[in-house]
C-alpha positions as MATLAB code, in Angstrom:
seq = 'MTRRPRPDPDPAARYRRRRRYLRAGQAIMAVGALIVVVHWLAHIEAFGPGQPEGWIDLVAGYPMGALLVIAGAVLASRKPT';
ca = [
       4.191   37.778  -26.514;
       1.154   36.010  -25.086;
      -2.368   37.241  -25.291;
      -4.579   37.417  -22.286;
      -7.857   35.601  -22.831;
     -10.836   37.861  -23.039;
     -13.362   37.388  -20.278;
     -16.530   35.658  -21.383;
     -19.263   38.281  -21.579;
     -21.938   35.744  -20.660;
     -21.405   34.198  -17.205;
     -24.286   31.765  -17.780;
     -22.568   30.326  -20.871;
     -19.332   29.928  -18.929;
     -21.210   28.155  -16.127;
     -22.890   25.762  -18.591;
     -19.538   24.988  -20.230;
     -17.995   24.288  -16.819;
     -20.861   21.938  -15.950;
     -20.396   20.065  -19.250;
     -16.701   19.513  -18.485;
     -17.575   18.375  -14.970;
     -20.248   15.893  -16.063;
     -18.133   14.514  -18.920;
     -15.232   13.984  -16.528;
     -17.483   12.298  -13.994;
     -18.861    9.974  -16.670;
     -15.336    8.989  -17.744;
     -14.374    8.370  -14.112;
     -17.450    6.173  -13.644;
     -16.525    4.089  -16.707;
     -12.989    3.681  -15.349;
     -14.289    2.593  -11.951;
     -16.649    0.134  -13.629;
     -13.745   -1.383  -15.583;
     -11.738   -1.812  -12.365;
     -14.662   -3.459  -10.543;
     -15.452   -5.843  -13.411;
     -11.786   -6.745  -13.714;
     -11.565   -7.418   -9.980;
     -14.695   -9.599  -10.149;
     -13.130  -11.548  -13.020;
     -10.059  -12.186  -10.866;
     -12.136  -13.581   -8.012;
     -13.941  -15.742  -10.595;
     -17.389  -14.252  -10.046;
     -18.245  -14.896  -13.717;
     -17.149  -18.526  -13.736;
     -13.915  -20.443  -13.508;
     -10.774  -19.175  -15.133;
      -8.682  -16.043  -14.920;
      -8.543  -13.282  -17.546;
      -5.934  -13.717  -20.248;
      -2.600  -11.964  -19.870;
      -3.202   -9.353  -22.570;
      -6.507   -8.373  -20.945;
      -4.631   -7.721  -17.712;
      -2.254   -5.398  -19.553;
      -4.816   -3.592  -21.720;
      -8.293   -3.618  -20.237;
      -7.666   -4.319  -16.588;
      -6.484   -2.145  -13.772;
      -4.193    0.079  -15.904;
      -7.003    1.097  -18.276;
      -9.420    1.687  -15.410;
      -6.872    3.833  -13.579;
      -6.058    5.750  -16.759;
      -9.736    6.545  -17.339;
     -10.237    7.643  -13.726;
      -7.235    9.983  -13.967;
      -8.283   11.359  -17.378;
     -11.811   11.946  -16.082;
     -10.478   13.757  -13.033;
      -8.340   16.008  -15.214;
     -11.315   16.809  -17.452;
     -13.658   17.379  -14.515;
     -11.224   19.810  -12.892;
     -10.682   21.811  -16.095;
     -11.782   25.406  -15.922;
     -13.154   26.898  -19.154;
     -11.226   29.808  -20.600;
];
């Protein structure tokens, strides 16, 4: 048997909680986009000669940036209960 969540008696508190989720998600998405851009700039050698090491490509490159963008989008779209 599942319980139905009780409605929040204070709509202003629910709105503030929703805005916190939205802003936190947007901040995480911005960090992910920044990681992708910096990684791309490293590949075009904007910071000097040489490519990033292989483990950086696997850990802190495009996969990590994409993961953070997706996680931020999930958090930003979350509706408070």
